[in-house]
ChimeraX commands (.cxc) that place a marker at each C-alpha (Angstrom):
marker #1 position -2.57,-2.65,14.55 radius 0.5
marker #1 position 0.80,-4.15,13.74 radius 0.5
marker #1 position 1.26,-8.00,14.55 radius 0.5
marker #1 position 5.15,-7.93,14.05 radius 0.5
marker #1 position 7.77,-5.10,13.82 radius 0.5
marker #1 position 7.39,-3.33,10.64 radius 0.5
marker #1 position 9.86,-0.74,8.68 radius 0.5
marker #1 position 8.83,2.67,7.53 radius 0.5
marker #1 position 10.61,5.87,6.37 radius 0.5
marker #1 position 9.85,9.39,7.23 radius 0.5
marker #1 position 10.29,12.53,4.83 radius 0.5
marker #1 position 14.16,12.46,5.36 radius 0.5
marker #1 position 14.41,8.63,4.58 radius 0.5
marker #1 position 15.14,8.02,8.22 radius 0.5
marker #1 position 14.28,4.11,8.71 radius 0.5
marker #1 position 12.18,3.39,11.63 radius 0.5
marker #1 position 11.01,0.01,13.19 radius 0.5
marker #1 position 7.26,0.28,14.27 radius 0.5
marker #1 position 6.59,-2.13,17.10 radius 0.5
marker #1 position 3.99,-4.85,17.60 radius 0.5
marker #1 position 0.78,-3.08,18.60 radius 0.5
marker #1 position 1.56,-0.03,17.04 radius 0.5
marker #1 position -1.67,1.66,15.76 radius 0.5
marker #1 position -1.64,3.23,12.16 radius 0.5
marker #1 position -3.87,5.45,10.17 radius 0.5
marker #1 position -3.49,5.01,6.32 radius 0.5
marker #1 position -3.58,8.66,5.11 radius 0.5
marker #1 position -2.98,7.76,1.30 radius 0.5
marker #1 position -2.96,4.69,-0.63 radius 0.5
marker #1 position 0.03,6.35,-2.86 radius 0.5
marker #1 position 3.22,7.78,-2.02 radius 0.5
marker #1 position 6.00,9.35,-4.00 radius 0.5
marker #1 position 7.50,5.78,-4.49 radius 0.5
marker #1 position 5.91,2.83,-6.29 radius 0.5
marker #1 position 4.21,0.31,-3.96 radius 0.5
marker #1 position 4.56,2.67,-0.97 radius 0.5
marker #1 position 1.53,3.95,1.26 radius 0.5
marker #1 position 1.48,6.81,3.47 radius 0.5
marker #1 position 0.42,6.29,7.20 radius 0.5
marker #1 position 0.52,8.50,10.41 radius 0.5
marker #1 position 1.96,6.86,13.21 radius 0.5
marker #1 position 2.48,8.80,16.80 radius 0.5
marker #1 position 1.86,12.00,15.07 radius 0.5
marker #1 position 4.43,11.23,12.27 radius 0.5
marker #1 position 3.77,11.12,8.68 radius 0.5
marker #1 position 5.41,7.98,7.23 radius 0.5
marker #1 position 5.72,5.87,4.16 radius 0.5
marker #1 position 5.94,2.06,4.08 radius 0.5
marker #1 position 5.28,-0.77,1.61 radius 0.5
marker #1 position 1.44,-1.60,1.40 radius 0.5
marker #1 position 2.46,-5.42,1.34 radius 0.5
marker #1 position 4.03,-4.88,4.78 radius 0.5
marker #1 position 0.82,-3.53,6.05 radius 0.5
marker #1 position -1.22,-6.33,4.48 radius 0.5
marker #1 position 1.10,-9.02,5.73 radius 0.5
marker #1 position 1.93,-7.69,9.23 radius 0.5
marker #1 position -1.04,-5.68,10.19 radius 0.5
marker #1 position -4.70,-6.18,11.13 radius 0.5
marker #1 position -7.64,-3.67,11.10 radius 0.5
marker #1 position -8.57,-2.26,14.38 radius 0.5
marker #1 position -12.16,-0.95,14.75 radius 0.5
marker #1 position -11.84,-0.41,18.62 radius 0.5
marker #1 position -9.61,2.60,18.17 radius 0.5
marker #1 position -11.33,5.99,18.53 radius 0.5
marker #1 position -11.58,7.92,15.21 radius 0.5
marker #1 position -11.07,11.86,15.33 radius 0.5
marker #1 position -14.55,13.59,15.34 radius 0.5
marker #1 position -13.77,14.93,11.78 radius 0.5
marker #1 position -14.23,11.32,10.49 radius 0.5
marker #1 position -17.56,10.92,11.88 radius 0.5
marker #1 position -18.55,14.48,10.49 radius 0.5
marker #1 position -17.48,13.71,6.93 radius 0.5
marker #1 position -19.15,10.32,6.84 radius 0.5
marker #1 position -22.45,11.95,8.20 radius 0.5
marker #1 position -22.19,14.59,5.63 radius 0.5
marker #1 position -21.55,12.49,2.57 radius 0.5
marker #1 position -24.41,9.97,3.53 radius 0.5
marker #1 position -26.87,12.98,4.24 radius 0.5
marker #1 position -26.34,14.57,0.91 radius 0.5
marker #1 position -26.48,11.21,-0.98 radius 0.5
marker #1 position -29.98,10.25,0.45 radius 0.5
marker link #1:1,2 radius 0.2
marker link #1:2,3 radius 0.2
marker link #1:3,4 radius 0.2
marker link #1:4,5 radius 0.2
marker link #1:5,6 radius 0.2
marker link #1:6,7 radius 0.2
marker link #1:7,8 radius 0.2
marker link #1:8,9 radius 0.2
marker link #1:9,10 radius 0.2
marker link #1:10,11 radius 0.2
marker link #1:11,12 radius 0.2
marker link #1:12,13 radius 0.2
marker link #1:13,14 radius 0.2
marker link #1:14,15 radius 0.2
marker link #1:15,16 radius 0.2
marker link #1:16,17 radius 0.2
marker link #1:17,18 radius 0.2
marker link #1:18,19 radius 0.2
marker link #1:19,20 radius 0.2
marker link #1:20,21 radius 0.2
marker link #1:21,22 radius 0.2
marker link #1:22,23 radius 0.2
marker link #1:23,24 radius 0.2
marker link #1:24,25 radius 0.2
marker link #1:25,26 radius 0.2
marker link #1:26,27 radius 0.2
marker link #1:27,28 radius 0.2
marker link #1:28,29 radius 0.2
marker link #1:29,30 radius 0.2
marker link #1:30,31 radius 0.2
marker link #1:31,32 radius 0.2
marker link #1:32,33 radius 0.2
marker link #1:33,34 radius 0.2
marker link #1:34,35 radius 0.2
marker link #1:35,36 radius 0.2
marker link #1:36,37 radius 0.2
marker link #1:37,38 radius 0.2
marker link #1:38,39 radius 0.2
marker link #1:39,40 radius 0.2
marker link #1:40,41 radius 0.2
marker link #1:41,42 radius 0.2
marker link #1:42,43 radius 0.2
marker link #1:43,44 radius 0.2
marker link #1:44,45 radius 0.2
marker link #1:45,46 radius 0.2
marker link #1:46,47 radius 0.2
marker link #1:47,48 radius 0.2
marker link #1:48,49 radius 0.2
marker link #1:49,50 radius 0.2
marker link #1:50,51 radius 0.2
marker link #1:51,52 radius 0.2
marker link #1:52,53 radius 0.2
marker link #1:53,54 radius 0.2
marker link #1:54,55 radius 0.2
marker link #1:55,56 radius 0.2
marker link #1:56,57 radius 0.2
marker link #1:57,58 radius 0.2
marker link #1:58,59 radius 0.2
marker link #1:59,60 radius 0.2
marker link #1:60,61 radius 0.2
marker link #1:61,62 radius 0.2
marker link #1:62,63 radius 0.2
marker link #1:63,64 radius 0.2
marker link #1:64,65 radius 0.2
marker link #1:65,66 radius 0.2
marker link #1:66,67 radius 0.2
marker link #1:67,68 radius 0.2
marker link #1:68,69 radius 0.2
marker link #1:69,70 radius 0.2
marker link #1:70,71 radius 0.2
marker link #1:71,72 radius 0.2
marker link #1:72,73 radius 0.2
marker link #1:73,74 radius 0.2
marker link #1:74,75 radius 0.2
marker link #1:75,76 radius 0.2
marker link #1:76,77 radius 0.2
marker link #1:77,78 radius 0.2
marker link #1:78,79 radius 0.2
marker link #1:79,80 radius 0.2
marker link #1:80,81 radius 0.2
view
């Protein structure tokens, strides 16, 4: 969850300002640009500086995860043990 407004860009390089309280999902720790990460926000795929997320965001474990996240976690722990 963002603690302050933060800038991101979409695939067309349109600049967006995500508001305080925005819930992001990190989808990749790399992007086509150096120091950028890919995130999802309101069903939009965006890129932002990883340092912005570290400085302006906080982890939010109270947000519900999609069912496939739980399935992949259970499957990997089942096969490992």
